[in-house]
C-alpha atoms as one frame of an Amber mdcrd trajectory, in Angstrom:
protein
-146.196 207.208  75.164-143.896 210.065  74.215-144.887 213.373  75.801-145.574
 216.227  73.437-142.705 218.701  73.346-143.013 222.361  72.371-142.163 223.086
  68.705-139.179 225.321  69.563-137.605 222.571  71.666-138.214 220.033  68.881
-136.556 222.373  66.356-133.536 222.819  68.645-133.159 219.071  69.206-133.545
 218.357  65.470-131.062 221.048  64.453-128.523 219.943  67.050-128.765 216.329
  65.951-128.414 217.231  62.240-125.439 219.519  62.808-123.893 217.080  65.248
-124.075 214.262  62.702-122.711 216.578  59.968-119.767 217.603  62.176-119.024
 213.982  63.026-119.091 212.953  59.350-116.880 215.924  58.401-114.244 214.737
  60.899-114.414 211.066  59.863-114.687 211.481  56.055-111.299 213.078  55.179
-109.393 210.418  57.103-111.328 207.666  55.342-111.012 209.102  51.826-107.481
 210.507  51.848-106.148 213.944  50.832-108.117 215.713  48.080-106.677 215.620
  44.566-104.718 212.382  44.983-105.340 209.296  42.848-106.154 207.434  46.026
-108.901 209.976  46.733-110.412 209.536  43.249-110.378 205.752  43.551-112.096
 205.820  46.917-114.692 208.330  45.672-115.384 206.132  42.654-115.742 203.055
  44.883-118.058 204.985  47.179-120.236 206.008  44.214-120.373 202.436  42.940
-121.196 201.077  46.414-123.867 203.740  46.916-125.427 202.882  43.535-125.352
 199.165  44.331-126.820 199.801  47.762-129.618 201.859  46.253-130.374 199.170
  43.676-130.332 196.488  46.382-132.668 198.529  48.582-135.058 199.167  45.683
-135.047 195.460  44.757-135.625 194.462  48.378-138.495 196.947  48.579-140.105
 195.536  45.431-139.672 191.954  46.660-141.071 192.812  50.087-144.020 194.645
  48.545-144.758 191.686  46.274-144.569 189.244  49.177-146.817 191.475  51.300
-149.415 191.759  48.517-149.317 187.986  47.928-149.733 187.306  51.656-152.662
 189.716  51.910-154.370 188.142  48.890-153.964 184.543  50.035-154.507 184.905
  53.807-157.666 186.954  54.101-159.391 187.037  57.480-162.854 185.800  56.485
-164.094 183.269  53.957-166.481 185.859  52.553-163.584 188.196  51.747-161.735
 185.678  49.607-163.557 184.716  46.468-162.985 181.146  45.361-165.974 179.937
  43.275-165.348 176.300  44.247-165.592 177.143  47.957-168.891 179.042  47.744
-171.185 176.018  47.823-169.264 174.202  50.534-169.177 177.329  52.703-172.901
 177.912  52.483-173.799 174.255  52.891-171.575 173.851  55.971-172.415 177.199
  57.499-174.990 175.960  60.014-174.049 172.275  60.385-172.389 172.760  63.761
-175.428 174.607  65.113-177.819 171.994  63.728-175.754 169.143  65.153-175.660
 170.800  68.570-179.424 171.396  68.430-180.121 167.756  67.556-177.857 166.565
  70.404-179.683 168.839  72.844-183.043 167.609  71.574-182.012 163.948  72.077
-180.730 164.790  75.558-183.990 166.549  76.473-186.059 163.595  75.207-183.935
 161.221  77.263-184.324 163.379  80.390-188.098 163.546  79.844-188.220 159.769
  79.421-186.304 159.348  82.712-188.693 161.761  84.477-191.736 159.890  83.143
-190.213 156.605  84.268-189.673 157.982  87.796-193.235 159.344  87.912-194.648
 155.992  86.747-192.640 154.084  89.339-193.742 156.531  92.062-197.360 156.202
  90.909-197.091 152.425  90.859-195.638 152.497  94.386-198.467 154.717  95.606
-201.039 152.522  93.905-199.498 149.428  95.467-199.515 151.045  98.903-203.155
 152.086  98.443-204.044 148.521  97.386-202.289 147.236 100.496-204.231 149.675
 102.672-207.557 148.853 101.054-206.888 145.111 101.349-205.891 145.527 104.980
-209.052 147.599 105.661-211.298 145.059 103.941-209.674 142.189 105.829-210.250
 143.959 109.142-213.975 144.305 108.557
């Protein structure tokens, strides 16, 4: 994060950068354009105007194209199904809204029933074993008498 600088220091930095860029352009520009008043100077100035106009038109066109693409992207790729309104999708969205939850619930219910069935089976086998052992004890007691 950039630390906050005092306003006076910001003004000095901004002014120095603006005047520094202006001084640099003043030194470079005459050598690039040629001496003032010559036909060469007028031609280069005219070319610069034409190139600046073309650059401005190209930038404006690119801005319009980018804005159109951004708007299209935002309209077609909305984050939630409720935000995008497609009448054909309404019924399928609402009908499928809870299917995953219902399917998971039914799977859990089947699993619980199966576990309960296994527990009952173990209890029955344990009870049968106890009953058999009690029958063996009672038969052994009756045979001893």
